[in-house]
C-alpha positions as CSV (number, residue, x, y, z in Angstrom):
1,M,-73.6,-90.0,35.4
2,L,-72.8,-88.8,39.0
3,S,-75.1,-86.5,40.8
4,H,-73.7,-83.1,41.8
5,T,-73.9,-84.2,45.5
6,A,-71.8,-87.2,44.7
7,Q,-69.3,-85.1,42.8
8,I,-69.0,-82.6,45.7
9,S,-68.7,-85.5,48.2
10,M,-65.9,-87.0,46.1
11,L,-64.1,-83.6,45.8
12,I,-64.3,-83.1,49.6
13,A,-63.0,-86.7,50.2
14,L,-60.2,-86.0,47.7
15,A,-59.3,-82.9,49.6
16,F,-58.9,-84.9,52.8
17,Y,-57.0,-87.6,50.9
18,A,-54.6,-85.0,49.5
19,A,-54.2,-83.3,52.9
20,I,-53.3,-86.7,54.6
21,L,-50.9,-87.6,51.8
22,L,-49.2,-84.2,51.9
23,T,-48.9,-84.3,55.7
24,L,-47.3,-87.8,55.6
25,L,-44.9,-86.6,52.9
26,R,-44.0,-83.4,54.8
27,N,-43.5,-85.2,58.1
28,K,-41.2,-87.7,56.2
29,R,-43.4,-90.6,57.3
30,L,-43.9,-91.5,53.6
31,N,-41.1,-91.6,51.1
32,L,-41.9,-89.8,47.8
33,R,-41.0,-92.7,45.6
34,Y,-43.4,-94.9,47.5
35,A,-46.1,-92.3,47.4
36,L,-46.2,-92.1,43.6
37,L,-48.9,-94.8,43.3
38,W,-51.0,-93.1,45.9
39,I,-50.6,-89.8,44.0
40,F,-51.6,-91.6,40.8
41,S,-54.7,-93.1,42.4
42,G,-55.6,-89.6,43.7
43,V,-55.3,-88.0,40.3
44,L,-57.4,-90.8,38.8
45,M,-60.1,-90.2,41.4
46,L,-59.9,-86.5,40.8
47,A,-60.3,-87.0,37.1
48,L,-63.4,-89.2,37.7
49,A,-64.8,-86.6,40.1
50,L,-64.3,-83.7,37.7
51,F,-65.2,-85.6,34.5
52,P,-67.8,-88.2,35.4
53,D,-68.4,-89.1,31.7
54,I,-65.0,-90.8,31.6
55,L,-66.3,-93.7,33.6
56,P,-69.0,-94.8,31.2
57,A,-66.5,-94.5,28.3
58,I,-64.0,-96.7,30.2
59,A,-66.8,-99.2,31.0
60,E,-67.8,-99.4,27.4
61,M,-64.2,-99.7,26.2
62,V,-63.5,-102.6,28.6
63,G,-66.9,-104.2,28.1
64,I,-68.4,-103.7,31.5
65,V,-72.2,-103.1,31.5
66,S,-72.6,-101.3,34.8
67,H,-70.8,-98.1,35.6
68,T,-70.7,-99.1,39.3
69,N,-68.9,-102.3,38.4
70,A,-66.5,-100.4,36.3
71,L,-65.7,-98.1,39.2
72,F,-65.1,-101.1,41.5
73,A,-62.9,-102.7,38.8
74,L,-60.9,-99.5,38.6
75,V,-60.5,-99.2,42.4
76,F,-59.6,-102.9,42.5
77,F,-56.9,-102.4,39.8
78,C,-55.4,-99.4,41.7
79,L,-55.3,-101.5,45.0
80,I,-53.7,-104.4,43.2
81,L,-51.0,-102.0,41.8
82,I,-50.4,-100.6,45.3
83,L,-50.2,-104.1,46.9
84,M,-47.8,-105.3,44.2
85,S,-45.6,-102.2,44.8
86,L,-45.6,-102.7,48.6
87,T,-44.8,-106.4,48.1
88,A,-41.8,-105.5,46.0
89,I,-40.7,-102.9,48.6
90,V,-41.0,-105.5,51.4
91,S,-39.1,-108.1,49.4
92,G,-36.3,-105.6,48.7
93,L,-36.1,-104.7,52.4
94,N,-36.1,-108.3,53.4
95,D,-33.0,-108.9,51.2
96,K,-31.3,-105.9,52.7
97,V,-32.0,-107.1,56.2
98,K,-30.7,-110.5,55.4
99,K,-27.5,-109.1,53.9
100,L,-27.0,-106.8,56.9
101,A,-27.5,-109.7,59.3
102,Q,-24.9,-111.7,57.4
103,D,-22.4,-108.7,57.4
104,N,-23.0,-108.2,61.1
105,A,-22.3,-111.9,61.8
106,L,-19.1,-111.7,59.8
107,L,-18.0,-108.6,61.7
108,E,-18.8,-110.2,65.1
109,K,-16.8,-113.3,64.1
110,R,-13.8,-111.1,63.1
111,L,-14.1,-109.1,66.3
112,R,-14.0,-112.3,68.4
113,E,-11.0,-113.6,66.5
114,L,-9.2,-110.3,67.0
115,E,-10.0,-110.4,70.8
116,Q,-8.8,-114.0,71.0
117,R,-5.5,-113.0,69.3
118,E,-5.1,-110.1,71.7
119,D,-5.7,-112.3,74.8
120,E,-3.1,-114.9,73.7
121,P,0.4,-114.3,75.2
């Protein structure tokens, strides 16, 4: 069970978290589809802050003895999800950059060929 001070601290931290997330979204520095996991983790933290009895239930269901360890496992799980998502995004962008570089090289080759044909008498 969380103390009231810890709950209030978590709610204040979540308010800052939400403000930063909304600011990044509003300023177009973070795309909404990439922010979904961050929003999910914020909702999960909010649920834990508002209903602290959920954590012992989750710990018991999973078989973790300490509630603190269950919290760390939950945070670790969220971070792994975010890292996997970011890795997938970077992989997709890497493929797009590779294709763009290949298309650019083909266009440059075609341009050189056209310039050579133009220069010939």
